[in-house]
C-alpha positions in Angstrom: -18.4 231.6 96.4 -21.2 229.9 95.6 -23.4 228.2 98.2 -24.0 224.6 98.6 -27.6 224.7 99.1 -27.8 227.1 96.5 -30.1 225.6 93.4 -30.0 226.2 89.6 -30.3 225.0 86.3 -26.9 222.8 86.9 -29.4 220.6 89.2 -30.8 217.7 87.7 -34.4 218.4 87.7 -34.3 221.9 88.1 -36.1 223.9 85.6 -33.6 225.8 83.1 -36.4 228.6 83.3 -36.6 229.2 86.9 -34.1 232.1 88.5 -31.6 230.2 90.8 -32.4 229.9 94.5 -31.8 228.6 97.9 -33.2 225.3 98.4 -35.5 226.4 101.0 -36.9 229.0 99.4 -37.9 227.0 96.4 -41.6 227.2 97.6 -41.8 230.6 96.2 -42.3 229.5 92.5 -45.1 227.6 93.6 -44.4 224.5 91.7 -46.8 221.2 91.4 -45.8 218.6 90.2 -49.7 217.2 89.1 -49.4 220.3 86.6 -45.9 219.4 85.7 -44.0 221.8 86.9 -40.8 219.9 87.3 -39.2 217.6 84.5 -39.9 213.9 84.9 -38.0 211.8 86.5 -38.0 213.6 89.9 -37.2 212.3 93.1 -39.4 213.8 95.9 -39.9 213.6 99.1 -43.6 213.5 101.0 -43.0 216.0 103.5 -46.1 214.7 106.0 -44.4 211.4 105.9 -40.9 213.2 106.7 -42.1 214.8 110.0 -43.9 211.7 111.2 -40.6 209.4 110.7 -38.5 211.8 112.5 -40.8 212.4 115.5 -41.4 208.4 115.5 -38.1 207.4 115.7 -37.0 209.7 118.1 -39.8 209.0 120.3 -39.0 205.3 120.0 -35.6 205.7 121.1 -36.7 207.8 124.1 -39.3 204.9 125.0 -36.7 202.3 124.6 -34.1 204.6 126.8 -31.3 204.4 124.2 -29.8 207.5 122.2 -29.7 208.1 118.3 -27.2 209.0 115.8 -28.7 208.5 112.5 -26.6 207.1 109.8 -26.0 210.0 107.6 -24.5 208.0 104.5 -28.5 207.5 103.6 -29.1 211.0 102.8 -26.2 212.8 102.7 -28.0 216.1 103.0 -27.3 218.8 105.8 -30.8 219.8 105.9 -32.2 216.5 107.1 -28.9 215.9 109.2 -30.4 219.4 110.6 -34.0 218.0 111.1 -32.7 214.9 112.6 -30.8 217.1 115.4 -33.6 219.1 115.9 -35.5 216.3 116.5 -33.4 215.1 119.4 -30.7 213.2 117.8 -27.7 212.5 120.4 -25.3 213.0 116.8 -24.5 211.7 113.6 -23.1 208.4 111.9 -21.2 208.5 109.0 -19.0 205.9 106.8 -16.2 208.3 105.9 -14.6 210.9 106.9 -15.3 213.2 103.9 -18.7 212.9 104.8 -18.4 214.5 108.1 -18.1 217.4 106.3 -22.1 217.3 105.7 -22.6 216.8 109.4 -20.4 219.5 110.1 -22.3 221.9 108.0 -25.5 220.4 109.9 -24.0 221.5 113.5 -23.3 218.0 114.8 -21.2 218.2 117.5 -20.8 214.8 118.5 -19.9 212.2 115.0 -19.5 208.3 114.6 -17.5 207.1 112.0 -18.8 203.6 111.4 -15.7 202.6 110.1 -12.0 201.9 110.2 -9.5 205.1 109.6 -6.5 204.1 108.5 -5.3 206.5 105.7 -2.7 209.5 106.2 -4.7 211.9 104.3 -7.9 211.0 106.5 -6.2 211.4 109.6 -4.9 214.7 108.5 -8.4 215.6 107.7 -9.5 214.3 111.5 -6.6 216.2 112.9 -7.9 219.3 110.7 -11.2 219.2 112.3 -9.9 218.6 116.2 -7.6 221.6 115.5 -10.0 224.1 114.3 -12.8 222.6 116.6 -11.1 221.4 120.1 -14.5 220.6 121.1 -16.0 218.4 118.4 -16.5 214.9 119.4 -15.6 211.9 116.5 -15.0 208.6 117.2 -13.6 206.0 114.9 -13.6 202.3 114.9 -10.6 199.8 115.6 -10.7 196.6 114.9 -6.7 195.5 114.7 -3.4 195.8 116.0 -2.1 196.6 112.4 -4.6 199.8 112.5 -3.5 201.3 115.7 0.0 200.8 114.3 -0.8 202.8 111.4 -2.2 205.6 113.2 0.8 206.1 115.6 3.4 205.7 112.7 1.3 208.5 111.0 1.3 210.5 114.4 5.4 210.0 114.9 5.5 211.1 111.1 3.6 214.5 111.6 5.0 214.9 115.3 1.3 215.2 116.7 0.8 214.2 120.4 -3.3 214.2 119.7 -5.3 211.3 120.5 -7.8 210.1 118.4 -11.3 209.0 120.2 -12.4 205.3 119.1 -14.9 202.3 119.9 -13.6 198.8 119.4 -15.4 197.3 116.6 -16.5 193.7 117.0 -17.4 191.8 113.8 -18.7 188.5 112.4 -17.3 185.7 111.1 -17.0 185.7 106.6 -18.8 189.3 107.1 -17.3 192.6 107.6 -14.7 194.5 109.7 -14.5 193.8 113.5 -12.8 191.8 116.0 -13.9 188.0 115.5 -13.2 186.7 119.1 -13.2 187.6 122.7 -9.7 187.1 123.3 -8.6 189.2 120.1 -11.0 192.4 121.1 -9.7 192.2 124.7 -6.0 192.2 123.5 -6.2 195.3 121.3 -8.5 197.1 124.0 -5.4 196.7 126.0 -3.2 197.9 123.3 -5.2 201.0 122.6 -5.4 201.8 126.2 -1.5 201.7 125.8 -1.2 204.0 123.3 -0.8 207.6 122.9 -2.7 208.2 119.5 -6.1 206.5 120.7 -8.5 206.8 123.6 -11.1 203.8 123.7 -14.2 205.2 124.3 -16.5 202.2 123.9 -17.8 198.8 121.9 -19.7 198.7 118.6 -21.4 196.4 116.5 -23.3 196.1 113.1 -26.3 193.2 113.2 -27.5 194.4 109.8 -25.6 191.5 107.5 -27.3 189.1 110.3 -31.0 190.3 109.0 -33.1 187.6 106.8 -36.8 188.9 107.6 -37.2 185.6 109.8 -37.6 186.9 113.2 -37.0 183.4 114.8 -33.7 183.5 113.0 -32.9 187.0 112.9 -33.6 187.3 117.1 -31.4 184.0 117.4 -28.6 185.6 115.5 -28.5 189.1 116.3 -28.9 188.0 119.9 -25.8 185.9 119.7 -23.9 189.0 118.8 -25.5 191.3 121.2 -24.4 188.6 124.0 -20.9 188.7 122.6 -20.3 192.4 122.9 -21.5 192.3 126.3 -18.7 189.8 127.2 -16.5 191.7 125.6 -17.5 195.0 127.0 -17.8 193.6 130.5 -14.3 192.3 130.2 -12.9 195.8 129.0 -14.6 197.2 131.8 -13.5 194.8 134.4 -9.7 195.9 133.2 -10.5 199.4 133.0 -9.5 199.7 129.7 -12.7 202.3 128.8 -11.1 205.6 129.2 -13.9 208.2 129.0 -16.1 209.6 131.7 -19.4 207.4 129.8 -18.3 204.0 128.1 -20.5 204.2 124.5 -21.9 200.6 123.5 -23.3 201.1 120.0 -24.9 199.3 117.4 -27.2 199.7 114.4 -28.5 199.4 111.1 -32.1 200.4 110.1 -33.4 196.4 109.5 -33.5 194.9 112.9 -33.2 198.0 115.3 -35.1 196.8 117.6 -33.3 193.6 118.2 -29.8 195.4 119.5 -31.8 197.9 121.6 -31.8 195.7 125.1 -27.9 194.9 124.4 -27.3 198.7 124.2 -28.4 199.1 127.8 -25.6 197.7 129.9 -24.5 198.4 133.4 -20.9 199.1 133.9 -18.7 200.9 136.1 -19.5 204.1 134.5 -22.3 205.5 133.1 -23.5 204.0 129.5 -24.3 205.8 126.1 -26.5 203.5 124.5 -26.7 204.6 120.7 -28.5 203.2 117.3 -27.3 204.0 114.2 -30.3 203.6 112.1 -30.4 205.6 109.1 -33.0 205.0 106.6 -35.8 205.3 109.1 -35.8 209.4 108.1 -37.5 208.2 104.9 -37.9 204.8 105.1 -39.0 202.8 101.6 -41.6 200.7 99.8 -40.0 197.0 99.6 -37.0 195.5 101.5 -36.6 198.0 105.0 -40.5 197.9 104.5 -40.8 194.2 104.8 -38.3 194.1 107.4 -40.1 197.0 109.5 -43.3 194.3 109.5 -41.1 192.2 111.4 -40.4 194.5 114.1 -44.1 195.8 113.9 -44.9 192.3 114.9 -42.1 191.6 117.5 -42.9 195.2 119.1 -46.5 194.9 119.0 -46.9 197.6 117.3 -49.7 199.0 114.6 -48.0 201.5 112.7 -44.3 203.0 112.8 -42.3 204.2 109.6 -44.1 205.7 106.6 -42.3 205.8 103.0 -41.7 209.3 102.3 -39.1 209.0 99.3 -40.5 208.4 96.0 -39.6 208.9 92.2 -42.2 210.3 90.0 -41.6 209.3 86.5 -43.9 210.0 82.9 -44.7 207.1 80.5 -43.1 208.3 77.2 -44.1 205.3 75.3 -46.2 202.3 74.8 -44.7 200.4 72.1 -46.8 197.3 72.4 -49.6 195.6 74.1 -48.4 194.6 77.7 -45.7 197.1 77.9 -45.1 200.8 78.9 -41.8 202.6 78.9 -40.8 205.2 81.6 -38.7 208.4 81.8 -36.8 206.9 84.6 -33.9 204.7 84.7 -30.9 203.4 86.9 -29.4 206.8 87.0 -32.6 208.1 88.8 -33.6 205.1 91.3 -32.3 202.6 93.3 -32.2 199.0 92.0 -29.5 197.0 94.4 -31.9 195.5 96.3 -34.7 195.3 94.4 -36.6 197.1 91.4 -38.9 199.7 91.9 -42.3 199.4 92.9 -45.4 201.1 91.2 -47.1 202.7 94.1 -49.7 205.2 92.2 -50.3 206.9 88.8 -52.1 210.1 87.7 -53.5 210.1 84.5 -52.4 213.5 82.2 -54.2 216.6 83.2 -55.3 215.1 86.7 -54.8 216.8 90.0 -54.7 213.0 92.2 -53.1 210.3 92.6 -54.6 206.6 92.2 -53.6 203.2 93.7 -51.8 201.7 90.7 -53.7 198.6 88.9 -52.8 195.0 90.2 -50.7 193.7 87.0 -48.5 196.7 86.9 -44.6 196.1 87.8 -41.2 197.2 86.9 -39.8 194.2 85.1 -36.5 196.1 84.3 -34.4 199.2 84.2 -32.0 200.7 81.3 -29.7 204.1 82.2 -32.5 206.5 81.5 -35.5 203.9 80.8 -38.3 201.9 83.0 -39.8 198.8 81.8 -43.5 198.9 83.1 -45.2 195.1 82.4 -49.1 195.4 82.3 -50.2 191.6 83.2 -53.6 190.6 80.6 -56.6 192.1 81.8 -55.1 195.5 83.4 -55.3 198.8 82.2 -53.1 200.2 79.7 -51.4 203.9 81.2 -51.5 206.4 78.2 -48.3 208.2 77.2 -47.9 211.6 79.3 -49.7 209.8 82.3 -47.5 210.0 85.5 -46.5 206.5 87.4 -45.1 207.3 91.0 -42.3 204.8 92.1 -41.6 203.7 95.4 -38.3 202.8 96.1 -36.0 200.0 98.0 -33.2 201.2 99.8 -33.5 204.8 100.6 -29.3 205.2 100.3 -29.0 204.3 96.5 -31.8 207.0 95.3 -30.4 209.6 97.4 -27.1 209.4 95.8 -28.6 210.2 92.3 -29.7 213.4 93.1 -27.8 216.4 94.4 -31.4 218.2 95.6 -35.2 216.8 96.6 -37.9 218.6 96.8 -40.2 218.1 99.6 -43.8 218.1 98.7 -47.3 218.4 100.3 -50.4 216.7 100.0 -51.7 218.3 97.0 -48.2 217.9 95.1 -47.0 221.2 95.8 -43.1 221.9 96.2 -43.0 223.7 99.6 -39.1 223.3 100.0 -36.1 221.1 99.1 -32.8 219.5 100.5 -29.6 219.2 98.8 -27.0 216.4 99.2 -23.1 216.3 99.5 -22.2 212.9 97.9 
């Protein structure tokens, strides 16, 4: 059977003339982006920045007295998951049961599915995982009596006495999933306690939908959410509704992660594991999360924190008119859901160095396979064959466009690679 981390010409960006190899062995070919050894566009990860981010986030969590279970849906890369676990991550987070497989491939032993599990096929899959490995711990979210009844119906039809670990989800009015009121949450927790199919291990929320890159507003809104989580957690604890030896209190996005940390360190009747689930930190970005991070740095008094590690290299394929260059990169290659790519650097044909992109260069639009580089009056024009390096906004929706990504050093050399499981 073909190994999933085995690369060949069936992977976008892998040279057809190169022999197939394992992802972590591509460095043997001596490829260098400045030599145009790989076709453009090419999404790459800068190795030094990646290693910095892994160390920084783990140190931050430790300093704050919480654990981190990175959200794996960002990269869906077993190799990156392994690096996060090796750096000290408590476990991994995923959004779907299918995604859990990539975490298991990386050796994760504790997994949070930050979503509701309802369907028979997903419950069957969790049963299979648990039966195959009884020591594996997987928690998923519960936010309604109807969901509890669906799970109990499944257990009755499958004639199984398995009890799944779960977390009580606290939601926000008008936004995604989760209990809306204290009364609803406590009632649901009591119903879970009565169920033979579920074990309540803690409480969870997601604050990312509140973030507006306004420190005053964000602090107030996220603070109010975490206060509500604390009230519900204390009521559930008082009623002895948490059934595990340790109570999980979890929150986490990548935009305002600092604002939830105080609410993860509750003092309850049992030990508390405060778990942050940020995911985008591993490669960070050049726009949306970069702007959010500046606010985190200001609030925390940090000089520098995360660094952009993910970028997409493209080539100028046409300069059809003054003020416009067309790049060999489009919607199939780079994220555009939060904002368009940012032009960070360029490298003239034949050069072995990157230069900061001139003021006046900006991506104005994307087609499926083309990017429009607008050039302001007075700014220099690139030439056909020049390389233009794009920073991304939202790593999640760049990773999902690639089955593999080279890791490069400062000299542009490909030293290794990671694969994805989207």
